[in-house]
N, C-alpha and C positions, 0 to 999 in steps of 0.2 A: 893376434897371431903369436907374438912372443909369449904371451901368457899360456897358450895352448902348448907350445913347444916345451916350455918349462915344466908344465904339468906332466907331459909325456916323459921327459928326462927324469923326473923325480919318482916315477913309479918303481916300486920294489919288485925285483925279479922273483920268480917262483922259488928259486933256490934260497934266496935271502929271506923270503917270507916263511919258508919251512924252518929255517934256522931260528927265526924270531918266535915262531909258534913253539918249537921245542924248548927254547929258553923259558918261555912263559909257563909251560907245563912243569919244568924243573923247579921254577920258583914257587909254583902252586903247591907242589909236593913238599917243598922245604918250609914254607911259611904260612900256607893257606891263603884263601881269597882275601879275607879282611886285611891282612898285613901286606898283601902284595900291592906295590905302588908302581906307577908308570916310571918314576925315577929309577926304581930297582931294575925294571925291564930295560930301560935305556942304558943303564950302567952295564948290565949283564951282556947286552947285545951290541954295545958300543954304537948305539943309535942316539939321535937327538930326540928329546921328548916331544919337540914340535913335530917331527916326522911321524912319531907314533900316534899323536892326536890327529894329525892330518889324514893318516891312513885308516885309523880305526875309530876315531871319535872319543874313545874312553876305555876304561878298564873292562867294563862288562862286555862290550863288543869284542874286544881283543881276546878275552878269555873264552868266550863262546866260540869264536872262530878257531881258536887254537885247539879246543877240544874236538870240534868238528873235523878239523884237519887231521887230527891224530887217529881218527877211526879209519880202519882199512878201507881205502877207496872212498873216503868220505864216510858213508855208512856201508857202502859196498853193494847194496841191494840192486841198484840200477844196472850193475854189471853182471849180475848173476842170473842165469836162466838155464837150469840143468834139465828142464823138461818135467820136473815134479816138484811139488811143494816141499816134500821131505828133503829132496836133494838140494833145493835152494837154501833151506834153513840150515842144513848140515854144512853146506859150502860156506855160508856166512859165518858160522861158528868157527870153522877151521881157519879162518883168515887171521885169527889172533891166537898166539900160543899162550900157554898157561901163565908164563911170567908176565906177559903184557896184560892179560886179564886181571891178574892180581893187582898190578899197578893201577889199572883203570878203575877197578873196584874201589880201591882206597881213595883215589882222586875224586870219584863221583860221590862217595859218602861225604867227603868234606864240602864239596860244592853244593850238595843237596841241602845242607844246613845253611850255607850262605844264601842260597836262592830264596829261602823262606823270609829272610829279612832284608832282601834287596830287590826292589821292583825292577830296577834297570837290568840286573842280571837275569831275572826271570824273563823279562821281555826279550833279551838277547838270546837266551836259550830257546825260547819258543820259536823265534824267527830262524835260528841257524841250526837247531838240532831237533827239537820236538816235532815241529810241523813238517820239515822235510822228511824225517824218518817215518812219520805217520803216512805221508803221501807215498813213500816208497813201499811201505808194507801193504798199503791198499792196492798198489799196482801189482805186487807179488801175489796177493790173494786173488786179485781179479784174473790173473793168468791161470791160477788154479781153478777158479770158477769156470773160465772159458774152456779148460781141458776136461771139465766134468768131475774134478776131484772134490770140490767143495760146493755144497748147495748155497745158492745166493741168499737164501733166507736164514742161514745158520746164525743164531744170535751171538755165537762166540766170535764171529768175525770182528765185531766192534771192539772186542777186548783182547785181540791178538797181541798188540804191542804191550798192553799191560801185563799179559802173561810172560812175554819174553823178558821185559825189564824186571818183573817180579822174581822170576827164577834166578836171574843174575844177582839181584840185590839181596834176596832172602838167604842165599847160600851162606854168606858171612854172618848175617844176623841170627839165623836159626842153628846152623851147624858149626859156626865159628871156624869156618874153612873158606878159603878163597874159591871163587868159581873156576872151574877147569873145563877143558874141552869135553872130557869124558862125562862130567856131571851134566853139562848143558845139552849134549847130544842125547843122553838118557832122558833128560827133562822134556826135550822136544818130542821124543817118541812116546813118552808115557803120559804127557799132559797136553801139550799144545796140539799135536796132530789128532788125538782122539776127540778133543773138544771141537775141532773143526770137522770131525767126521771122516778123517783120513786114516786109512789102515796102513800098516807098515809092511804089507806084503811086497 
């Protein structure tokens, strides 16, 4: 009984959790994933390293959850239902301003390199970001199918999340410019929706 009570008292509040995640993202931007240590997180957040390991198990889990938490509304898709696929995708895009998109783009480029050499980070990202977002995009497209906007046999459905991530990532690589709301809204209208057979009328 005492053990259960102690566990309950030791839980981190949502506000404190948000502070910790923000500190993790700040450190990631400053030093990158490989140089990030649990000692540094503990010092930055005035936490004990034992608390961090008890709550998150390790660096990979902590970083993946911090990135997930930083996305508007988690990823935001489960809270969006405008009545049309175009409206949903536009609403999702408008949740992040241009400054936030630029910061997230730089952060994800650094993490993408780290993921390739770190199986634990890849596993954590799949569990906390990739698989939940794929499920949310599937639900969003299913609503569009149910409304008759998208044909259920459209082969582009399987690649929708690839298209969305690709547009975000390729903006910097090809154009040497950060992703912006205006760019992504145009990309959705010109690439994603036509591939899914949706008109912009």
